[in-house]
PDBQT receptor file of N, H, CA, C and O in Angstrom, charges set to zero:
ATOM      1  N   MET A   1       7.546 -43.437  20.954  1.00  0.00    +0.000 N 
ATOM      2  CA  MET A   1       6.127 -43.260  20.692  1.00  0.00    +0.000 C 
ATOM      3  C   MET A   1       5.619 -41.956  21.301  1.00  0.00    +0.000 C 
ATOM      4  O   MET A   1       4.818 -41.252  20.686  1.00  0.00    +0.000 OA
ATOM      5  N   ILE A   2       6.078 -41.637  22.495  1.00  0.00    +0.000 N 
ATOM      6  H   ILE A   2       6.728 -42.209  22.995  1.00  0.00    +0.000 HD
ATOM      7  CA  ILE A   2       5.651 -40.392  23.129  1.00  0.00    +0.000 C 
ATOM      8  C   ILE A   2       6.182 -39.197  22.342  1.00  0.00    +0.000 C 
ATOM      9  O   ILE A   2       5.491 -38.187  22.215  1.00  0.00    +0.000 OA
ATOM     10  N   LYS A   3       7.419 -39.303  21.805  1.00  0.00    +0.000 N 
ATOM     11  H   LYS A   3       7.980 -40.124  21.908  1.00  0.00    +0.000 HD
ATOM     12  CA  LYS A   3       7.985 -38.218  21.017  1.00  0.00    +0.000 C 
ATOM     13  C   LYS A   3       7.152 -37.975  19.765  1.00  0.00    +0.000 C 
ATOM     14  O   LYS A   3       6.972 -36.828  19.356  1.00  0.00    +0.000 OA
ATOM     15  N   ASN A   4       6.647 -39.031  19.157  1.00  0.00    +0.000 N 
ATOM     16  H   ASN A   4       6.793 -39.963  19.488  1.00  0.00    +0.000 HD
ATOM     17  CA  ASN A   4       5.795 -38.893  17.973  1.00  0.00    +0.000 C 
ATOM     18  C   ASN A   4       4.507 -38.152  18.309  1.00  0.00    +0.000 C 
ATOM     19  O   ASN A   4       4.066 -37.301  17.537  1.00  0.00    +0.000 OA
ATOM     20  N   LYS A   5       3.900 -38.466  19.449  1.00  0.00    +0.000 N 
ATOM     21  H   LYS A   5       4.258 -39.158  20.076  1.00  0.00    +0.000 HD
ATOM     22  CA  LYS A   5       2.664 -37.794  19.853  1.00  0.00    +0.000 C 
ATOM     23  C   LYS A   5       2.922 -36.313  20.123  1.00  0.00    +0.000 C 
ATOM     24  O   LYS A   5       2.120 -35.455  19.758  1.00  0.00    +0.000 OA
ATOM     25  N   ILE A   6       4.051 -36.029  20.766  1.00  0.00    +0.000 N 
ATOM     26  H   ILE A   6       4.704 -36.726  21.063  1.00  0.00    +0.000 HD
ATOM     27  CA  ILE A   6       4.385 -34.634  21.051  1.00  0.00    +0.000 C 
ATOM     28  C   ILE A   6       4.633 -33.880  19.744  1.00  0.00    +0.000 C 
ATOM     29  O   ILE A   6       4.188 -32.744  19.584  1.00  0.00    +0.000 OA
ATOM     30  N   THR A   7       5.335 -34.511  18.823  1.00  0.00    +0.000 N 
ATOM     31  H   THR A   7       5.697 -35.435  18.954  1.00  0.00    +0.000 HD
ATOM     32  CA  THR A   7       5.623 -33.882  17.544  1.00  0.00    +0.000 C 
ATOM     33  C   THR A   7       4.339 -33.630  16.757  1.00  0.00    +0.000 C 
ATOM     34  O   THR A   7       4.153 -32.554  16.190  1.00  0.00    +0.000 OA
ATOM     35  N   ILE A   8       3.473 -34.609  16.726  1.00  0.00    +0.000 N 
ATOM     36  H   ILE A   8       3.624 -35.484  17.187  1.00  0.00    +0.000 HD
ATOM     37  CA  ILE A   8       2.199 -34.465  16.012  1.00  0.00    +0.000 C 
ATOM     38  C   ILE A   8       1.337 -33.398  16.666  1.00  0.00    +0.000 C 
ATOM     39  O   ILE A   8       0.728 -32.580  15.976  1.00  0.00    +0.000 OA
ATOM     40  N   THR A   9       1.280 -33.402  17.991  1.00  0.00    +0.000 N 
ATOM     41  H   THR A   9       1.775 -34.066  18.552  1.00  0.00    +0.000 HD
ATOM     42  CA  THR A   9       0.492 -32.412  18.722  1.00  0.00    +0.000 C 
ATOM     43  C   THR A   9       1.037 -31.011  18.478  1.00  0.00    +0.000 C 
ATOM     44  O   THR A   9       0.276 -30.062  18.287  1.00  0.00    +0.000 OA
ATOM     45  N   SER A  10       2.344 -30.894  18.487  1.00  0.00    +0.000 N 
ATOM     46  H   SER A  10       2.962 -31.665  18.642  1.00  0.00    +0.000 HD
ATOM     47  CA  SER A  10       2.974 -29.591  18.227  1.00  0.00    +0.000 C 
ATOM     48  C   SER A  10       2.673 -29.122  16.817  1.00  0.00    +0.000 C 
ATOM     49  O   SER A  10       2.365 -27.949  16.605  1.00  0.00    +0.000 OA
ATOM     50  N   ALA A  11       2.760 -30.026  15.849  1.00  0.00    +0.000 N 
ATOM     51  H   ALA A  11       3.011 -30.979  16.021  1.00  0.00    +0.000 HD
ATOM     52  CA  ALA A  11       2.478 -29.669  14.464  1.00  0.00    +0.000 C 
ATOM     53  C   ALA A  11       1.031 -29.221  14.297  1.00  0.00    +0.000 C 
ATOM     54  O   ALA A  11       0.757 -28.264  13.572  1.00  0.00    +0.000 OA
ATOM     55  N   ILE A  12       0.119 -29.895  14.954  1.00  0.00    +0.000 N 
ATOM     56  H   ILE A  12       0.341 -30.672  15.543  1.00  0.00    +0.000 HD
ATOM     57  CA  ILE A  12      -1.301 -29.519  14.881  1.00  0.00    +0.000 C 
ATOM     58  C   ILE A  12      -1.525 -28.155  15.532  1.00  0.00    +0.000 C 
ATOM     59  O   ILE A  12      -2.279 -27.330  15.015  1.00  0.00    +0.000 OA
ATOM     60  N   ALA A  13      -0.864 -27.923  16.673  1.00  0.00    +0.000 N 
ATOM     61  H   ALA A  13      -0.252 -28.593  17.092  1.00  0.00    +0.000 HD
ATOM     62  CA  ALA A  13      -1.014 -26.640  17.366  1.00  0.00    +0.000 C 
ATOM     63  C   ALA A  13      -0.466 -25.498  16.509  1.00  0.00    +0.000 C 
ATOM     64  O   ALA A  13      -1.081 -24.436  16.413  1.00  0.00    +0.000 OA
ATOM     65  N   ILE A  14       0.681 -25.720  15.896  1.00  0.00    +0.000 N 
ATOM     66  H   ILE A  14       1.181 -26.582  15.974  1.00  0.00    +0.000 HD
ATOM     67  CA  ILE A  14       1.266 -24.683  15.039  1.00  0.00    +0.000 C 
ATOM     68  C   ILE A  14       0.366 -24.421  13.835  1.00  0.00    +0.000 C 
ATOM     69  O   ILE A  14       0.148 -23.269  13.461  1.00  0.00    +0.000 OA
ATOM     70  N   ALA A  15      -0.149 -25.470  13.238  1.00  0.00    +0.000 N 
ATOM     71  H   ALA A  15       0.028 -26.406  13.542  1.00  0.00    +0.000 HD
ATOM     72  CA  ALA A  15      -1.046 -25.310  12.089  1.00  0.00    +0.000 C 
ATOM     73  C   ALA A  15      -2.307 -24.541  12.489  1.00  0.00    +0.000 C 
ATOM     74  O   ALA A  15      -2.788 -23.696  11.733  1.00  0.00    +0.000 OA
ATOM     75  N   ALA A  16      -2.835 -24.832  13.669  1.00  0.00    +0.000 N 
ATOM     76  H   ALA A  16      -2.445 -25.518  14.282  1.00  0.00    +0.000 HD
ATOM     77  CA  ALA A  16      -4.034 -24.136  14.143  1.00  0.00    +0.000 C 
ATOM     78  C   ALA A  16      -3.741 -22.655  14.372  1.00  0.00    +0.000 C 
ATOM     79  O   ALA A  16      -4.550 -21.797  14.018  1.00  0.00    +0.000 OA
ATOM     80  N   MET A  17      -2.581 -22.355  14.965  1.00  0.00    +0.000 N 
ATOM     81  H   MET A  17      -1.924 -23.052  15.253  1.00  0.00    +0.000 HD
ATOM     82  CA  MET A  17      -2.224 -20.955  15.203  1.00  0.00    +0.000 C 
ATOM     83  C   MET A  17      -2.031 -20.206  13.873  1.00  0.00    +0.000 C 
ATOM     84  O   MET A  17      -2.451 -19.058  13.736  1.00  0.00    +0.000 OA
ATOM     85  N   LEU A  18      -1.402 -20.857  12.916  1.00  0.00    +0.000 N 
ATOM     86  H   LEU A  18      -1.061 -21.790  13.028  1.00  0.00    +0.000 HD
ATOM     87  CA  LEU A  18      -1.213 -20.222  11.611  1.00  0.00    +0.000 C 
ATOM     88  C   LEU A  18      -2.550 -19.963  10.925  1.00  0.00    +0.000 C 
ATOM     89  O   LEU A  18      -2.734 -18.933  10.276  1.00  0.00    +0.000 OA
ATOM     90  N   ALA A  19      -3.470 -20.894  11.071  1.00  0.00    +0.000 N 
ATOM     91  H   ALA A  19      -3.321 -21.731  11.598  1.00  0.00    +0.000 HD
ATOM     92  CA  ALA A  19      -4.790 -20.717  10.465  1.00  0.00    +0.000 C 
ATOM     93  C   ALA A  19      -5.518 -19.542  11.104  1.00  0.00    +0.000 C 
ATOM     94  O   ALA A  19      -6.162 -18.754  10.412  1.00  0.00    +0.000 OA
ATOM     95  N   VAL A  20      -5.416 -19.425  12.414  1.00  0.00    +0.000 N 
ATOM     96  H   VAL A  20      -4.892 -20.065  12.977  1.00  0.00    +0.000 HD
ATOM     97  CA  VAL A  20      -6.079 -18.324  13.117  1.00  0.00    +0.000 C 
ATOM     98  C   VAL A  20      -5.436 -16.997  12.743  1.00  0.00    +0.000 C 
ATOM     99  O   VAL A  20      -6.136 -16.020  12.474  1.00  0.00    +0.000 OA
ATOM    100  N   LEU A  21      -4.109 -16.957  12.724  1.00  0.00    +0.000 N 
ATOM    101  H   LEU A  21      -3.541 -17.750  12.942  1.00  0.00    +0.000 HD
ATOM    102  CA  LEU A  21      -3.421 -15.706  12.421  1.00  0.00    +0.000 C 
ATOM    103  C   LEU A  21      -3.606 -15.275  10.971  1.00  0.00    +0.000 C 
ATOM    104  O   LEU A  21      -3.644 -14.079  10.682  1.00  0.00    +0.000 OA
ATOM    105  N   SER A  22      -3.720 -16.224  10.071  1.00  0.00    +0.000 N 
ATOM    106  H   SER A  22      -3.689 -17.195  10.306  1.00  0.00    +0.000 HD
ATOM    107  CA  SER A  22      -3.916 -15.850   8.669  1.00  0.00    +0.000 C 
ATOM    108  C   SER A  22      -5.308 -15.272   8.450  1.00  0.00    +0.000 C 
ATOM    109  O   SER A  22      -5.526 -14.534   7.490  1.00  0.00    +0.000 OA
ATOM    110  N   GLY A  23      -6.232 -15.592   9.310  1.00  0.00    +0.000 N 
ATOM    111  H   GLY A  23      -6.055 -16.192  10.090  1.00  0.00    +0.000 HD
ATOM    112  CA  GLY A  23      -7.579 -15.050   9.213  1.00  0.00    +0.000 C 
ATOM    113  C   GLY A  23      -7.680 -13.628   9.724  1.00  0.00    +0.000 C 
ATOM    114  O   GLY A  23      -8.660 -12.934   9.451  1.00  0.00    +0.000 OA
ATOM    115  N   CYS A  24      -6.673 -13.188  10.465  1.00  0.00    +0.000 N 
ATOM    116  H   CYS A  24      -5.877 -13.751  10.687  1.00  0.00    +0.000 HD
ATOM    117  CA  CYS A  24      -6.663 -11.825  10.993  1.00  0.00    +0.000 C 
ATOM    118  C   CYS A  24      -6.159 -10.877   9.917  1.00  0.00    +0.000 C 
ATOM    119  O   CYS A  24      -4.980 -10.879   9.562  1.00  0.00    +0.000 OA
ATOM    120  N   GLU A  25      -7.052 -10.089   9.421  1.00  0.00    +0.000 N 
ATOM    121  H   GLU A  25      -8.009 -10.087   9.709  1.00  0.00    +0.000 HD
ATOM    122  CA  GLU A  25      -6.699  -9.139   8.367  1.00  0.00    +0.000 C 
ATOM    123  C   GLU A  25      -6.661  -7.746   8.969  1.00  0.00    +0.000 C 
ATOM    124  O   GLU A  25      -7.599  -7.320   9.643  1.00  0.00    +0.000 OA
ATOM    125  N   LYS A  26      -5.561  -7.039   8.716  1.00  0.00    +0.000 N 
ATOM    126  H   LYS A  26      -4.799  -7.385   8.169  1.00  0.00    +0.000 HD
ATOM    127  CA  LYS A  26      -5.464  -5.679   9.218  1.00  0.00    +0.000 C 
ATOM    128  C   LYS A  26      -6.362  -4.794   8.373  1.00  0.00    +0.000 C 
ATOM    129  O   LYS A  26      -6.151  -4.641   7.169  1.00  0.00    +0.000 OA
ATOM    130  N   LYS A  27      -7.355  -4.220   9.009  1.00  0.00    +0.000 N 
ATOM    131  H   LYS A  27      -7.526  -4.345   9.986  1.00  0.00    +0.000 HD
ATOM    132  CA  LYS A  27      -8.293  -3.366   8.289  1.00  0.00    +0.000 C 
ATOM    133  C   LYS A  27      -7.789  -1.933   8.311  1.00  0.00    +0.000 C 
ATOM    134  O   LYS A  27      -7.168  -1.491   9.278  1.00  0.00    +0.000 OA
ATOM    135  N   GLU A  28      -8.060  -1.230   7.251  1.00  0.00    +0.000 N 
ATOM    136  H   GLU A  28      -8.565  -1.589   6.465  1.00  0.00    +0.000 HD
ATOM    137  CA  GLU A  28      -7.618   0.133   7.096  1.00  0.00    +0.000 C 
ATOM    138  C   GLU A  28      -8.540   1.058   7.876  1.00  0.00    +0.000 C 
ATOM    139  O   GLU A  28      -9.760   1.024   7.710  1.00  0.00    +0.000 OA
ATOM    140  N   GLY A  29      -7.948   1.879   8.723  1.00  0.00    +0.000 N 
ATOM    141  H   GLY A  29      -6.957   1.907   8.858  1.00  0.00    +0.000 HD
ATOM    142  CA  GLY A  29      -8.727   2.810   9.517  1.00  0.00    +0.000 C 
ATOM    143  C   GLY A  29      -8.994   4.107   8.769  1.00  0.00    +0.000 C 
ATOM    144  O   GLY A  29      -8.490   4.306   7.664  1.00  0.00    +0.000 OA
ATOM    145  N   PRO A  30      -9.779   4.981   9.365  1.00  0.00    +0.000 N 
ATOM    146  CA  PRO A  30     -10.137   6.231   8.700  1.00  0.00    +0.000 C 
ATOM    147  C   PRO A  30      -8.927   7.131   8.443  1.00  0.00    +0.000 C 
ATOM    148  O   PRO A  30      -8.888   7.828   7.429  1.00  0.00    +0.000 OA
ATOM    149  N   LEU A  31      -7.939   7.128   9.346  1.00  0.00    +0.000 N 
ATOM    150  H   LEU A  31      -7.971   6.562  10.169  1.00  0.00    +0.000 HD
ATOM    151  CA  LEU A  31      -6.764   7.966   9.134  1.00  0.00    +0.000 C 
ATOM    152  C   LEU A  31      -5.915   7.444   7.978  1.00  0.00    +0.000 C 
ATOM    153  O   LEU A  31      -5.345   8.224   7.216  1.00  0.00    +0.000 OA
ATOM    154  N   GLU A  32      -5.836   6.134   7.856  1.00  0.00    +0.000 N 
ATOM    155  H   GLU A  32      -6.299   5.500   8.475  1.00  0.00    +0.000 HD
ATOM    156  CA  GLU A  32      -5.087   5.564   6.736  1.00  0.00    +0.000 C 
ATOM    157  C   GLU A  32      -5.765   5.887   5.407  1.00  0.00    +0.000 C 
ATOM    158  O   GLU A  32      -5.098   6.205   4.422  1.00  0.00    +0.000 OA
ATOM    159  N   LYS A  33      -7.088   5.802   5.386  1.00  0.00    +0.000 N 
ATOM    160  H   LYS A  33      -7.630   5.543   6.186  1.00  0.00    +0.000 HD
ATOM    161  CA  LYS A  33      -7.832   6.153   4.164  1.00  0.00    +0.000 C 
ATOM    162  C   LYS A  33      -7.623   7.615   3.816  1.00  0.00    +0.000 C 
ATOM    163  O   LYS A  33      -7.402   7.960   2.655  1.00  0.00    +0.000 OA
ATOM    164  N   ALA A  34      -7.695   8.481   4.833  1.00  0.00    +0.000 N 
ATOM    165  H   ALA A  34      -7.875   8.201   5.776  1.00  0.00    +0.000 HD
ATOM    166  CA  ALA A  34      -7.498   9.911   4.591  1.00  0.00    +0.000 C 
ATOM    167  C   ALA A  34      -6.081  10.176   4.092  1.00  0.00    +0.000 C 
ATOM    168  O   ALA A  34      -5.877  11.005   3.205  1.00  0.00    +0.000 OA
ATOM    169  N   GLY A  35      -5.112   9.480   4.654  1.00  0.00    +0.000 N 
ATOM    170  H   GLY A  35      -5.278   8.807   5.375  1.00  0.00    +0.000 HD
ATOM    171  CA  GLY A  35      -3.731   9.645   4.212  1.00  0.00    +0.000 C 
ATOM    172  C   GLY A  35      -3.544   9.255   2.761  1.00  0.00    +0.000 C 
ATOM    173  O   GLY A  35      -2.826   9.923   2.016  1.00  0.00    +0.000 OA
ATOM    174  N   LYS A  36      -4.189   8.177   2.363  1.00  0.00    +0.000 N 
ATOM    175  H   LYS A  36      -4.772   7.635   2.968  1.00  0.00    +0.000 HD
ATOM    176  CA  LYS A  36      -4.097   7.746   0.961  1.00  0.00    +0.000 C 
ATOM    177  C   LYS A  36      -4.747   8.774   0.045  1.00  0.00    +0.000 C 
ATOM    178  O   LYS A  36      -4.238   9.044  -1.043  1.00  0.00    +0.000 OA
ATOM    179  N   GLU A  37      -5.859   9.344   0.472  1.00  0.00    +0.000 N 
ATOM    180  H   GLU A  37      -6.272   9.125   1.355  1.00  0.00    +0.000 HD
ATOM    181  CA  GLU A  37      -6.530  10.361  -0.337  1.00  0.00    +0.000 C 
ATOM    182  C   GLU A  37      -5.652  11.605  -0.476  1.00  0.00    +0.000 C 
ATOM    183  O   GLU A  37      -5.592  12.210  -1.547  1.00  0.00    +0.000 OA
ATOM    184  N   VAL A  38      -4.969  11.988   0.612  1.00  0.00    +0.000 N 
ATOM    185  H   VAL A  38      -5.017  11.497   1.482  1.00  0.00    +0.000 HD
ATOM    186  CA  VAL A  38      -4.058  13.132   0.556  1.00  0.00    +0.000 C 
ATOM    187  C   VAL A  38      -2.904  12.836  -0.401  1.00  0.00    +0.000 C 
ATOM    188  O   VAL A  38      -2.514  13.691  -1.196  1.00  0.00    +0.000 OA
ATOM    189  N   ASP A  39      -2.364  11.621  -0.319  1.00  0.00    +0.000 N 
ATOM    190  H   ASP A  39      -2.681  10.927   0.326  1.00  0.00    +0.000 HD
ATOM    191  CA  ASP A  39      -1.280  11.232  -1.229  1.00  0.00    +0.000 C 
ATOM    192  C   ASP A  39      -1.726  11.309  -2.686  1.00  0.00    +0.000 C 
ATOM    193  O   ASP A  39      -1.001  11.817  -3.542  1.00  0.00    +0.000 OA
ATOM    194  N   ASN A  40      -2.913  10.806  -2.956  1.00  0.00    +0.000 N 
ATOM    195  H   ASN A  40      -3.502  10.393  -2.261  1.00  0.00    +0.000 HD
ATOM    196  CA  ASN A  40      -3.444  10.850  -4.330  1.00  0.00    +0.000 C 
ATOM    197  C   ASN A  40      -3.659  12.289  -4.795  1.00  0.00    +0.000 C 
ATOM    198  O   ASN A  40      -3.347  12.637  -5.934  1.00  0.00    +0.000 OA
ATOM    199  N   ALA A  41      -4.190  13.114  -3.908  1.00  0.00    +0.000 N 
ATOM    200  H   ALA A  41      -4.443  12.832  -2.982  1.00  0.00    +0.000 HD
ATOM    201  CA  ALA A  41      -4.431  14.513  -4.267  1.00  0.00    +0.000 C 
ATOM    202  C   ALA A  41      -3.106  15.214  -4.542  1.00  0.00    +0.000 C 
ATOM    203  O   ALA A  41      -3.001  15.990  -5.492  1.00  0.00    +0.000 OA
ATOM    204  N   ALA A  42      -2.099  14.951  -3.723  1.00  0.00    +0.000 N 
ATOM    205  H   ALA A  42      -2.185  14.322  -2.951  1.00  0.00    +0.000 HD
ATOM    206  CA  ALA A  42      -0.791  15.582  -3.930  1.00  0.00    +0.000 C 
ATOM    207  C   ALA A  42      -0.184  15.130  -5.259  1.00  0.00    +0.000 C 
ATOM    208  O   ALA A  42       0.413  15.935  -5.975  1.00  0.00    +0.000 OA
ATOM    209  N   ALA A  43      -0.333  13.867  -5.582  1.00  0.00    +0.000 N 
ATOM    210  H   ALA A  43      -0.817  13.214  -5.001  1.00  0.00    +0.000 HD
ATOM    211  CA  ALA A  43       0.192  13.363  -6.855  1.00  0.00    +0.000 C 
ATOM    212  C   ALA A  43      -0.525  14.028  -8.029  1.00  0.00    +0.000 C 
ATOM    213  O   ALA A  43       0.106  14.382  -9.025  1.00  0.00    +0.000 OA
ATOM    214  N   ASN A  44      -1.827  14.194  -7.913  1.00  0.00    +0.000 N 
ATOM    215  H   ASN A  44      -2.340  13.907  -7.105  1.00  0.00    +0.000 HD
ATOM    216  CA  ASN A  44      -2.594  14.849  -8.983  1.00  0.00    +0.000 C 
ATOM    217  C   ASN A  44      -2.175  16.304  -9.151  1.00  0.00    +0.000 C 
ATOM    218  O   ASN A  44      -2.014  16.781 -10.275  1.00  0.00    +0.000 OA
ATOM    219  N   VAL A  45      -1.998  17.008  -8.037  1.00  0.00    +0.000 N 
ATOM    220  H   VAL A  45      -2.129  16.620  -7.125  1.00  0.00    +0.000 HD
ATOM    221  CA  VAL A  45      -1.578  18.409  -8.100  1.00  0.00    +0.000 C 
ATOM    222  C   VAL A  45      -0.191  18.500  -8.727  1.00  0.00    +0.000 C 
ATOM    223  O   VAL A  45       0.060  19.364  -9.567  1.00  0.00    +0.000 OA
ATOM    224  N   GLY A  46       0.700  17.616  -8.321  1.00  0.00    +0.000 N 
ATOM    225  H   GLY A  46       0.496  16.914  -7.638  1.00  0.00    +0.000 HD
ATOM    226  CA  GLY A  46       2.042  17.611  -8.894  1.00  0.00    +0.000 C 
ATOM    227  C   GLY A  46       2.026  17.399 -10.391  1.00  0.00    +0.000 C 
ATOM    228  O   GLY A  46       2.777  18.045 -11.123  1.00  0.00    +0.000 OA
ATOM    229  N   GLN A  47       1.182  16.506 -10.847  1.00  0.00    +0.000 N 
ATOM    230  H   GLN A  47       0.573  15.982 -10.252  1.00  0.00    +0.000 HD
ATOM    231  CA  GLN A  47       1.065  16.241 -12.289  1.00  0.00    +0.000 C 
ATOM    232  C   GLN A  47       0.528  17.456 -13.026  1.00  0.00    +0.000 C 
ATOM    233  O   GLN A  47       1.000  17.786 -14.114  1.00  0.00    +0.000 OA
ATOM    234  N   LYS A  48      -0.455  18.120 -12.438  1.00  0.00    +0.000 N 
ATOM    235  H   LYS A  48      -0.838  17.852 -11.554  1.00  0.00    +0.000 HD
ATOM    236  CA  LYS A  48      -1.027  19.305 -13.081  1.00  0.00    +0.000 C 
ATOM    237  C   LYS A  48      -0.008  20.450 -13.137  1.00  0.00    +0.000 C 
ATOM    238  O   LYS A  48       0.049  21.190 -14.119  1.00  0.00    +0.000 OA
ATOM    239  N   ILE A  49       0.788  20.587 -12.083  1.00  0.00    +0.000 N 
ATOM    240  H   ILE A  49       0.742  19.985 -11.285  1.00  0.00    +0.000 HD
ATOM    241  CA  ILE A  49       1.828  21.623 -12.077  1.00  0.00    +0.000 C 
ATOM    242  C   ILE A  49       2.865  21.314 -13.149  1.00  0.00    +0.000 C 
ATOM    243  O   ILE A  49       3.318  22.208 -13.863  1.00  0.00    +0.000 OA
ATOM    244  N   GLU A  50       3.232  20.061 -13.255  1.00  0.00    +0.000 N 
ATOM    245  H   GLU A  50       2.865  19.334 -12.675  1.00  0.00    +0.000 HD
ATOM    246  CA  GLU A  50       4.195  19.661 -14.277  1.00  0.00    +0.000 C 
ATOM    247  C   GLU A  50       3.657  19.951 -15.681  1.00  0.00    +0.000 C 
ATOM    248  O   GLU A  50       4.378  20.466 -16.535  1.00  0.00    +0.000 OA
ATOM    249  N   ASN A  51       2.400  19.620 -15.908  1.00  0.00    +0.000 N 
ATOM    250  H   ASN A  51       1.814  19.201 -15.215  1.00  0.00    +0.000 HD
ATOM    251  CA  ASN A  51       1.780  19.896 -17.213  1.00  0.00    +0.000 C 
ATOM    252  C   ASN A  51       1.742  21.397 -17.504  1.00  0.00    +0.000 C 
ATOM    253  O   ASN A  51       2.000  21.824 -18.630  1.00  0.00    +0.000 OA
ATOM    254  N   ALA A  52       1.419  22.198 -16.477  1.00  0.00    +0.000 N 
ATOM    255  H   ALA A  52       1.210  21.852 -15.563  1.00  0.00    +0.000 HD
ATOM    256  CA  ALA A  52       1.373  23.647 -16.659  1.00  0.00    +0.000 C 
ATOM    257  C   ALA A  52       2.770  24.171 -16.993  1.00  0.00    +0.000 C 
ATOM    258  O   ALA A  52       2.915  25.052 -17.841  1.00  0.00    +0.000 OA
ATOM    259  N   GLY A  53       3.790  23.637 -16.333  1.00  0.00    +0.000 N 
ATOM    260  H   GLY A  53       3.672  22.922 -15.645  1.00  0.00    +0.000 HD
ATOM    261  CA  GLY A  53       5.159  24.051 -16.613  1.00  0.00    +0.000 C 
ATOM    262  C   GLY A  53       5.568  23.724 -18.036  1.00  0.00    +0.000 C 
ATOM    263  O   GLY A  53       6.237  24.520 -18.696  1.00  0.00    +0.000 OA
ATOM    264  N   GLU A  54       5.168  22.560 -18.507  1.00  0.00    +0.000 N 
ATOM    265  H   GLU A  54       4.624  21.914 -17.972  1.00  0.00    +0.000 HD
ATOM    266  CA  GLU A  54       5.471  22.179 -19.889  1.00  0.00    +0.000 C 
ATOM    267  C   GLU A  54       4.772  23.105 -20.873  1.00  0.00    +0.000 C 
ATOM    268  O   GLU A  54       5.355  23.488 -21.888  1.00  0.00    +0.000 OA
ATOM    269  N   LYS A  55       3.519  23.469 -20.577  1.00  0.00    +0.000 N 
ATOM    270  H   LYS A  55       3.046  23.158 -19.753  1.00  0.00    +0.000 HD
ATOM    271  CA  LYS A  55       2.785  24.382 -21.455  1.00  0.00    +0.000 C 
ATOM    272  C   LYS A  55       3.451  25.757 -21.486  1.00  0.00    +0.000 C 
ATOM    273  O   LYS A  55       3.507  26.405 -22.532  1.00  0.00    +0.000 OA
ATOM    274  N   MET A  56       3.955  26.196 -20.328  1.00  0.00    +0.000 N 
ATOM    275  H   MET A  56       3.909  25.670 -19.478  1.00  0.00    +0.000 HD
ATOM    276  CA  MET A  56       4.632  27.487 -20.265  1.00  0.00    +0.000 C 
ATOM    277  C   MET A  56       5.918  27.437 -21.090  1.00  0.00    +0.000 C 
ATOM    278  O   MET A  56       6.227  28.381 -21.817  1.00  0.00    +0.000 OA
ATOM    279  N   GLN A  57       6.660  26.350 -20.979  1.00  0.00    +0.000 N 
ATOM    280  H   GLN A  57       6.409  25.583 -20.388  1.00  0.00    +0.000 HD
ATOM    281  CA  GLN A  57       7.886  26.210 -21.765  1.00  0.00    +0.000 C 
ATOM    282  C   GLN A  57       7.573  26.215 -23.259  1.00  0.00    +0.000 C 
ATOM    283  O   GLN A  57       8.264  26.859 -24.049  1.00  0.00    +0.000 OA
ATOM    284  N   ASP A  58       6.534  25.497 -23.628  1.00  0.00    +0.000 N 
ATOM    285  H   ASP A  58       5.973  24.975 -22.987  1.00  0.00    +0.000 HD
ATOM    286  CA  ASP A  58       6.131  25.457 -25.039  1.00  0.00    +0.000 C 
ATOM    287  C   ASP A  58       5.750  26.859 -25.520  1.00  0.00    +0.000 C 
ATOM    288  O   ASP A  58       6.096  27.251 -26.635  1.00  0.00    +0.000 OA
ATOM    289  N   ALA A  59       5.048  27.600 -24.691  1.00  0.00    +0.000 N 
ATOM    290  H   ALA A  59       4.767  27.281 -23.786  1.00  0.00    +0.000 HD
ATOM    291  CA  ALA A  59       4.614  28.958 -25.070  1.00  0.00    +0.000 C 
ATOM    292  C   ALA A  59       5.828  29.865 -25.228  1.00  0.00    +0.000 C 
ATOM    293  O   ALA A  59       5.885  30.659 -26.167  1.00  0.00    +0.000 OA
ATOM    294  N   VAL A  60       6.794  29.759 -24.329  1.00  0.00    +0.000 N 
ATOM    295  H   VAL A  60       6.747  29.114 -23.566  1.00  0.00    +0.000 HD
ATOM    296  CA  VAL A  60       7.984  30.598 -24.401  1.00  0.00    +0.000 C 
ATOM    297  C   VAL A  60       8.803  30.241 -25.627  1.00  0.00    +0.000 C 
ATOM    298  O   VAL A  60       9.310  31.127 -26.315  1.00  0.00    +0.000 OA
ATOM    299  N   GLN A  61       8.938  28.959 -25.905  1.00  0.00    +0.000 N 
ATOM    300  H   GLN A  61       8.526  28.239 -25.346  1.00  0.00    +0.000 HD
ATOM    301  CA  GLN A  61       9.696  28.529 -27.076  1.00  0.00    +0.000 C 
ATOM    302  C   GLN A  61       8.984  28.925 -28.354  1.00  0.00    +0.000 C 
ATOM    303  O   GLN A  61       9.636  29.194 -29.363  1.00  0.00    +0.000 OA
ATOM    304  N   GLY A  62       7.692  28.966 -28.333  1.00  0.00    +0.000 N 
ATOM    305  H   GLY A  62       7.162  28.747 -27.513  1.00  0.00    +0.000 HD
ATOM    306  CA  GLY A  62       6.905  29.370 -29.500  1.00  0.00    +0.000 C 
ATOM    307  C   GLY A  62       7.126  30.833 -29.815  1.00  0.00    +0.000 C 
ATOM    308  O   GLY A  62       7.138  31.210 -30.986  1.00  0.00    +0.000 OA
ATOM    309  N   ASP A  63       7.302  31.673 -28.798  1.00  0.00    +0.000 N 
ATOM    310  H   ASP A  63       7.292  31.366 -27.846  1.00  0.00    +0.000 HD
ATOM    311  CA  ASP A  63       7.544  33.096 -28.997  1.00  0.00    +0.000 C 
ATOM    312  C   ASP A  63       8.913  33.364 -29.593  1.00  0.00    +0.000 C 
ATOM    313  O   ASP A  63       9.093  34.343 -30.317  1.00  0.00    +0.000 OA
ATOM    314  N   LYS A  64       9.888  32.498 -29.295  1.00  0.00    +0.000 N 
ATOM    315  H   LYS A  64       9.742  31.703 -28.707  1.00  0.00    +0.000 HD
ATOM    316  CA  LYS A  64      11.262  32.704 -29.766  1.00  0.00    +0.000 C 
ATOM    317  C   LYS A  64      11.443  32.279 -31.215  1.00  0.00    +0.000 C 
ATOM    318  O   LYS A  64      12.370  32.751 -31.874  1.00  0.00    +0.000 OA
ATOM    319  N   LYS A  65      10.605  31.421 -31.723  1.00  0.00    +0.000 N 
ATOM    320  H   LYS A  65       9.852  31.038 -31.188  1.00  0.00    +0.000 HD
ATOM    321  CA  LYS A  65      10.774  30.876 -33.081  1.00  0.00    +0.000 C 
ATOM    322  C   LYS A  65      10.415  31.851 -34.125  1.00  0.00    +0.000 C 
ATOM    323  O   LYS A  65      10.504  31.542 -35.314  1.00  0.00    +0.000 OA
TER     324      LYS A  65
């Protein structure tokens, strides 16, 4: 009987800790937001450079035809 109480008490304690920890949400700080913006800007620049390169290739191939 005592083992059952200990088991039940332990299960309740674990459930309570899980409930508390699941409520803790890691919030994004200003440096993380800035980092994401830099990543997005770099991706956009890379895409624009790629598009410009394709246009240059098309222009060069157009001159050869």
